[in-house]
Structure formats: structure tokens, C-alpha cells
N, C-alpha and C positions, 0 to 999 in steps of 0.2 A: 182458189183456195189450195187446191192440190199442188199447183205450181209453186206457191209460196212455201208450202211444207217441204217440197223437194229442195228448194233453194236453201231453206234454213238447215235442212239435214246435211246438204253438201257443205255448207259453210261450217257447220259443227265438225264434220269429218275432216275438213281441211285444217281447222284449228287444232284438232287433236293430233293429226299427223305432223304438222309443222311445229307445233309447240311442245311435242312430247318430251324432247330431250332438254328443252330450256326451262320449262315450268318446274317450279319446286313447290309442290304441295306440302302442307304440314304433314309430317310423318313419313316423308319419302326417304329413301336410303341411297347412299352413294355407292355401296358395295353389295354385290350379290355373288353367289357361286352355285355350282351344281357338280354332281359326280355322276358320270355315266360308266356303267360296267360294260366294257367292250366284249367280254367273254359271253355275256348274256344278251348283248344288244339292247340293253334297257337301262333306265335310270337306277341309281343305287339308293334305295330308301333307308331311313333310320340310321344314317352314319353320323357319329358325333364329329362336330367341327368346332374348332376354337380359333378365334381371331385375336391376335396380339399386335400391339403397336410398340415400336422401339422408342424407348425414352432417350433423352439427351445423354445419359450416362452409359448407354449401350444395353441396359436391361430391357426386358420385354414385359409389358403390362397386358393383362387379359382385358379385352374390350367387349367380347361377346362369346357366348357358348350356345350353340344351337345343334339341332339334328336335322338332317335332310328330310324333306317331306316325301310323299308317295311318288313324286316326279323327280326325286333326287336333288331338289332345289332348296336354297335358303335365300330369301329375298331381303331380309331385314338385318344385315350385319352392322352397318355403319351409318347412323343418321347424318343427313346433310346438316352442316352448320353454316356459319358465315363463310363466304368464299375463301378458300385456302386454309380453313381451320383444320381440315383433316390431312393436310400435306404431311408426308413422312413415309417411313418404312413400316410395312405390315407383314405379318406372317399368318397364313391359314394352315392349320394342322387338321388333316383328315385322319380319323382313327380307322384305318382300313382293315387291320387284322381281325377284329371282331366281325366285321361284315363278311369277309371271306370264310372265316371259321364257321359261321352260321350256315354256309353253303357246303360245308365239309371240305373246304379247300385250305391249303396252307399257302399263305402269301409270303413272298420274299421281303415285302415291305410291311413292317408292323404299323407304320403310319407314313403319311406323305406330308411334307411341309413345303409350302410354296411361299417364297418371300418376294415381295413386289413393292413398288413405290407408287404412292398416290400424289399427284400434283394437280392442283386446280380443282374446279367444281364439277368436272365431268363424271359420268357414271363409269364404274369399273365392274366388270363381270369377269371373275377369275375361276373358270371351271377346270376340272380334271377329267380326263378319260382314263380308264384304268382296267387292268386285269390283275390276276394274282401275281403276275410276273413282269409287269411294266406299267408305266403311266406317262401321260403327256399333259401339258397345260398350255394355256394361251390366254390372251385378253379377248374375251368375247363381247357381245353386245346384248 
């Protein structure tokens, strides 16, 4: 009995590890982000973030407005649709000035905007690392 339970547990673990990027559960999201404060060496909580999508006429439509959680993260920005449905240009705007002002710091950047392209059905994680005087971004996982 114990051996059967171990085998079942290992099979479940393997399924979770192998299928984690391919499975699309209802309510899953294609885009996530986070903000890390390099000057504090910690996540940046309660930062307002807006996601916009570029329309065919060049204008930008608001898709989602959220605030980072206690770990500086937002996991639910862009719901998965049919494959390719979210293809296009997007922009994340991080309202950084209020975050640094609350720490008594003056930031050279009142906000940070990151523009990127989504193609296909893969997950996109677009974080920023930031201090009051600089920032960096990359595609994470």
C-alpha cells in the first residue's frame, strides 16, 4: 500500500512539473509582473500598475489596473484566450513616484513604462528591478 501511494505521489509530481507550462486551467493568466526595490533589497508592495494594449489605430486601451501585493507581484493581468488571441503590443506602467515618496525619497522617474510584444500562447513575466535613480527589465519566468 505504501509503495502504491509513493508511486502515485511521484506520478502526480511528474505531471505537475511536466505539464505546468502547457496546461491552461480556467482562470489562468498569460501575463504577470513584479517590482523589486534594489535599494531595499526587497519587493515593492502596493505599487499601482496599468496594463494597456495597442489598438490597430495606434491608440492604447486599458486592459487591467492592479496594485502589487506584499511580494511586489501581480499574477492576474491578462487572461489566456484562444491561442494567439492576445498577440500584440502591450505596455505596463508602474507608478513609481508615490512608492518612493512614501519612503521619503525623490525618484528621477515619476513612472516607468515597459512596452513589449506578446506572440503565441506562452506565459510572459515582465518584471522591473528599481531604485529611485534607475531601473531594469527583462522577460522572466
